[in-house]
C-alpha positions as CSV (number, residue, x, y, z in Angstrom):
1,M,171.8,128.7,173.6
2,E,169.4,130.0,176.5
3,K,172.3,132.3,178.0
4,I,172.5,134.3,175.1
5,Q,171.0,137.7,175.3
6,H,169.3,139.5,172.4
7,S,168.6,143.1,171.6
8,H,169.1,146.2,168.9
9,V,171.4,149.0,168.9
10,E,171.0,151.7,166.7
11,V,173.7,152.6,164.1
12,T,173.3,155.1,161.7
13,G,169.5,155.4,161.5
14,L,169.3,151.0,161.5
15,K,168.2,149.1,164.6
16,L,170.7,146.5,164.4
17,H,170.2,142.6,166.0
18,V,173.0,142.3,168.6
19,A,173.2,138.2,170.0
20,E,175.7,138.6,172.6
21,I,177.2,136.2,176.0
22,G,179.9,136.7,178.8
23,S,180.8,139.9,180.4
24,S,184.6,140.2,179.8
25,S,186.4,143.6,178.5
26,K,187.7,141.1,176.1
27,V,185.4,141.5,173.4
28,V,185.3,138.7,170.1
29,L,182.6,140.3,167.3
30,F,181.6,137.6,165.2
31,L,180.9,138.5,161.6
32,H,178.4,136.0,159.5
33,G,178.8,135.5,155.6
34,F,175.3,134.3,153.7
35,P,173.6,132.2,154.0
36,E,174.3,132.9,157.7
37,I,172.8,134.9,160.3
38,W,174.0,135.5,164.2
39,Y,173.3,131.9,164.9
40,T,175.5,130.5,162.4
41,W,178.2,131.4,165.5
42,R,175.9,129.6,167.8
43,H,179.3,127.1,168.6
44,Q,182.1,129.6,168.8
45,M,179.9,132.3,171.1
46,I,179.0,129.4,173.6
47,A,183.2,128.0,173.7
48,V,185.0,132.3,173.5
49,A,182.0,133.0,176.2
50,N,183.6,130.0,178.5
51,A,187.1,130.9,177.8
52,G,186.8,134.5,179.7
53,Y,185.6,136.4,176.6
54,R,182.7,138.5,176.1
55,A,181.0,137.2,172.5
56,I,178.7,139.4,170.5
57,A,177.4,138.5,166.8
58,I,175.2,140.6,165.0
59,D,172.7,140.5,162.1
60,F,174.0,142.9,158.9
61,R,172.1,145.5,157.9
62,G,169.4,143.9,155.9
63,Y,169.6,140.6,157.0
64,G,168.3,138.4,159.7
65,L,166.6,140.6,163.0
66,S,168.4,143.8,161.8
67,D,167.1,146.6,159.7
68,Q,166.6,147.3,155.6
69,P,168.2,149.8,154.8
70,A,165.6,152.3,153.0
71,Q,167.7,151.7,149.4
72,P,169.8,148.4,149.4
73,E,170.4,148.5,145.7
74,K,173.0,151.4,147.1
75,A,174.2,149.6,149.8
76,T,178.2,148.8,149.5
77,L,180.4,146.5,151.7
78,V,182.1,149.5,153.0
79,D,178.1,150.2,154.6
80,L,179.3,147.6,156.6
81,V,182.3,149.4,158.2
82,D,179.9,152.0,159.3
83,D,178.2,149.4,160.9
84,I,181.0,147.3,163.1
85,I,182.5,151.0,164.4
86,G,178.1,151.8,165.3
87,V,178.0,148.7,166.8
88,L,181.4,149.4,168.8
89,D,180.1,153.0,170.0
90,S,176.8,152.2,171.0
91,L,178.2,149.4,173.0
92,G,180.9,151.5,174.4
93,I,183.6,148.6,173.3
94,S,187.4,150.4,172.2
95,K,188.8,147.8,171.0
96,A,187.8,144.8,170.3
97,F,189.2,141.0,168.1
98,L,186.9,140.7,164.9
99,V,185.7,137.4,163.9
100,G,185.0,137.3,160.5
101,K,183.2,134.1,157.9
102,D,182.9,134.5,154.0
103,F,182.4,137.9,153.1
104,G,181.7,139.0,156.4
105,A,185.8,138.9,156.9
106,I,185.9,141.8,154.0
107,P,184.3,144.6,156.3
108,A,186.6,143.1,159.1
109,Y,190.0,143.1,157.2
110,L,188.4,147.0,156.1
111,V,188.0,147.6,160.1
112,A,191.2,147.1,160.7
113,A,193.3,148.4,157.5
114,V,191.1,151.7,158.2
115,H,190.6,151.9,161.9
116,P,193.8,149.5,163.5
117,E,193.3,151.5,166.8
118,R,189.2,150.1,166.9
119,V,190.8,146.2,166.3
120,S,192.8,143.7,168.5
121,A,193.4,141.0,166.0
122,V,191.8,139.2,163.1
123,V,189.9,135.7,162.1
124,S,188.6,135.0,158.9
125,L,186.9,131.8,157.9
126,G,186.9,130.4,153.8
127,V,188.1,133.9,152.5
128,P,191.2,135.9,153.0
129,F,192.2,139.3,152.2
130,N,190.2,141.1,150.2
131,I,189.7,144.7,148.7
132,P,186.0,145.2,146.9
133,G,186.6,146.2,143.4
134,P,186.5,144.7,139.9
135,N,189.5,141.9,140.5
136,I,187.8,140.6,143.6
137,V,186.0,137.9,141.9
138,Q,187.6,136.6,138.9
139,N,183.8,136.0,137.2
140,H,185.6,135.7,133.5
141,L,187.3,133.0,134.4
142,L,184.7,130.9,135.1
143,P,182.0,130.0,132.9
144,E,178.7,132.3,132.8
145,G,176.9,129.9,135.0
146,F,179.3,130.6,137.9
147,Y,177.0,131.2,140.9
148,V,178.4,135.1,141.1
149,T,177.9,135.6,137.9
150,R,174.2,134.7,137.7
151,W,173.1,136.7,141.1
152,Q,174.7,139.6,140.4
153,E,172.0,139.6,137.2
154,P,169.7,142.1,138.5
155,G,165.9,140.0,138.9
156,R,167.6,136.7,138.3
157,A,168.6,135.0,141.3
158,E,164.9,136.6,142.8
159,A,163.3,134.6,140.0
160,D,165.1,131.6,140.7
161,F,164.6,131.7,144.4
162,R,160.6,132.8,144.1
163,R,160.3,129.1,143.0
164,F,160.7,127.6,145.7
165,D,159.5,128.3,149.9
166,V,162.3,130.1,151.6
167,K,163.0,127.1,153.9
168,T,164.0,125.3,150.5
169,V,166.0,128.0,149.1
170,I,168.6,128.1,152.4
171,R,168.5,124.2,152.4
172,N,169.7,124.1,148.7
173,I,172.2,126.5,149.3
174,Y,174.0,125.0,152.3
175,I,173.9,122.0,150.9
176,L,175.4,122.8,147.6
177,F,177.9,125.6,149.5
178,S,179.9,122.8,151.8
179,R,180.7,120.7,148.6
180,S,184.4,121.2,147.5
181,E,183.2,121.9,144.1
182,I,182.2,126.1,142.9
183,P,178.5,125.9,141.6
184,I,178.3,126.5,138.0
185,A,175.1,125.9,136.1
186,G,174.8,125.0,132.9
187,P,172.9,127.0,129.5
188,D,169.7,125.9,130.1
189,Q,169.6,125.8,134.3
190,E,169.3,128.3,137.5
191,I,171.8,128.0,140.4
192,M,168.4,126.3,142.2
193,D,168.6,123.7,139.5
194,L,172.0,122.3,140.6
195,F,170.1,121.4,143.9
196,D,169.5,117.1,144.3
197,P,166.5,116.4,146.3
198,S,168.1,113.1,147.4
199,I,171.0,114.8,149.0
200,P,170.5,115.1,152.4
201,L,171.3,117.8,155.4
202,P,175.2,117.9,156.4
203,P,175.1,115.7,159.2
204,W,176.6,118.8,161.3
205,F,173.6,120.9,160.3
206,S,170.3,119.9,161.5
207,D,166.6,120.3,160.7
208,D,166.0,122.5,163.8
209,D,169.4,125.3,162.6
210,L,167.3,125.1,159.3
211,A,164.9,126.0,160.9
212,V,166.1,129.2,162.6
213,Y,168.2,130.1,159.6
214,A,164.4,130.0,157.9
215,S,162.8,132.0,159.9
216,L,165.1,135.0,160.1
217,Y,165.6,135.1,156.2
218,E,161.1,134.6,156.0
219,K,161.4,138.1,157.9
220,S,164.8,139.4,156.0
221,G,164.6,138.3,152.4
222,F,166.5,138.3,149.6
223,R,166.4,141.5,148.2
224,F,170.1,143.4,150.6
225,P,171.4,139.8,150.7
226,L,171.8,139.5,147.0
227,Q,173.2,143.3,146.9
228,V,175.6,142.1,149.8
229,P,177.9,141.1,149.1
230,Y,177.5,139.8,145.2
231,R,176.5,142.8,143.0
232,S,178.0,145.3,145.3
233,L,181.2,143.4,144.8
234,T,183.4,145.4,142.3
235,V,182.6,148.7,143.5
236,E,185.3,150.3,144.6
237,S,186.2,150.6,148.5
238,G,187.8,154.2,148.1
239,I,190.9,152.9,150.0
240,S,194.4,152.8,148.7
241,D,197.1,150.5,149.4
242,P,195.1,149.0,152.3
243,K,197.8,147.1,154.9
244,V,196.3,145.4,157.9
245,T,199.0,145.2,160.6
246,V,197.4,143.6,163.7
247,P,197.9,139.9,163.9
248,T,195.3,137.9,161.7
249,L,194.7,134.4,161.4
250,L,192.9,132.7,158.5
251,I,191.2,129.2,158.7
252,M,190.5,127.5,155.5
253,G,188.9,124.0,154.8
254,E,191.2,122.3,152.3
255,K,187.5,121.1,150.6
256,D,186.2,124.5,150.3
257,Y,185.4,125.7,147.3
258,C,186.2,128.9,147.4
259,L,189.6,127.4,147.1
260,K,189.1,127.0,143.9
261,L,187.8,130.7,142.4
262,A,190.0,131.9,140.1
263,G,193.8,132.5,141.7
264,M,192.3,132.5,145.0
265,E,194.6,129.4,146.3
266,D,197.6,130.5,144.5
267,H,196.8,133.3,147.1
268,I,196.8,132.4,149.6
269,R,199.9,129.8,149.4
270,S,202.6,131.6,147.8
271,G,202.2,134.2,150.2
272,A,201.2,136.8,148.2
273,V,198.1,137.5,150.7
274,M,200.9,138.8,152.8
275,H,201.8,141.7,151.2
276,F,198.7,143.0,152.8
277,V,198.7,140.8,156.0
278,P,202.0,140.6,157.1
279,D,201.3,139.2,160.5
280,L,199.3,136.1,159.5
281,D,199.1,132.8,160.9
282,I,197.4,130.1,157.9
283,I,195.6,126.5,159.2
284,Y,194.3,123.9,156.8
285,L,191.9,122.0,157.9
286,P,192.0,118.8,155.7
287,E,188.6,118.0,155.3
288,G,186.9,121.0,156.1
289,S,184.3,122.6,153.7
290,H,182.8,126.3,153.0
291,F,181.2,125.7,156.6
292,V,184.3,124.5,158.9
293,H,183.5,126.7,162.2
294,E,180.0,124.6,161.8
295,Q,181.8,121.5,160.6
296,F,183.9,121.1,162.9
297,P,183.3,123.5,166.1
298,E,186.0,121.9,168.8
299,K,188.7,122.6,166.4
300,V,187.9,125.7,164.8
301,N,186.9,127.0,168.6
302,Q,190.3,125.7,169.6
303,F,191.9,127.2,167.0
304,I,190.5,130.8,167.7
305,I,190.5,130.3,171.6
306,A,194.1,129.6,171.2
307,F,194.7,132.3,168.7
308,L,193.2,135.3,171.0
309,D,195.1,133.9,174.3
310,K,197.8,134.6,172.4
311,Q,197.0,138.3,171.9
312,S,195.9,138.6,175.0
313,I,198.7,138.1,176.3
């Protein structure tokens, strides 16, 4: 970890935090989800650097050590597309492999669809190809207490989170999102009420890991993360008939609660997703959770490196 270098690059008037290791011309750009920051890729960055790649992980705008935009409530997932291209330009990188987890997979796919000349291949974890818009998450097919529905309501998650310190919020979310069941609150509950304080952190996520996450969310807060992804999920991307033509790998844990979102598993297993991503390989990890890259880092690293090497021949 001490070999990972940290810096900032200026993109669209914001200073974005960049962590990197390795000096190869073959670049892998890692894109985090929620409740994550660059640090979520610690295992993957070191492994791909040791395999001969330059590994870069960023904090998206509004997250971690990156700047907050002036008007977070107007931000969308498409803003992250501009950030990714801006980071590549600032670092003088003409083309990169993109690895996105959770909502980080969405801008990875969008960049590949809109700027295919900048993308060598895409790896996504936990989330298949999806385009922001009214149908991206079928909230109406789940109970009112569905966590996405709750967090899309302005002010509700803020009030829920404020009852606890930042470290407790991150801890609760990490444990809730590690389960195979979708977080759904009852009529008289908030999402944080679903947490059972007697449940320990997963064995693959230490107190030291939690402290790193908490320290960065204490800096950034939750204002932007609640907007992007949650409150901007339904905003149209403006991209018509998108296709990702570069080689793509999807890694899914079979105990990832996302598979239980309405239509998600069928979208993947039926092959419907290949209408948008025709050159797609899918790997399932039977015991994998939503945080499969932290839960089984050695296996995930092997899958990612084998896929990158295949495209680098």
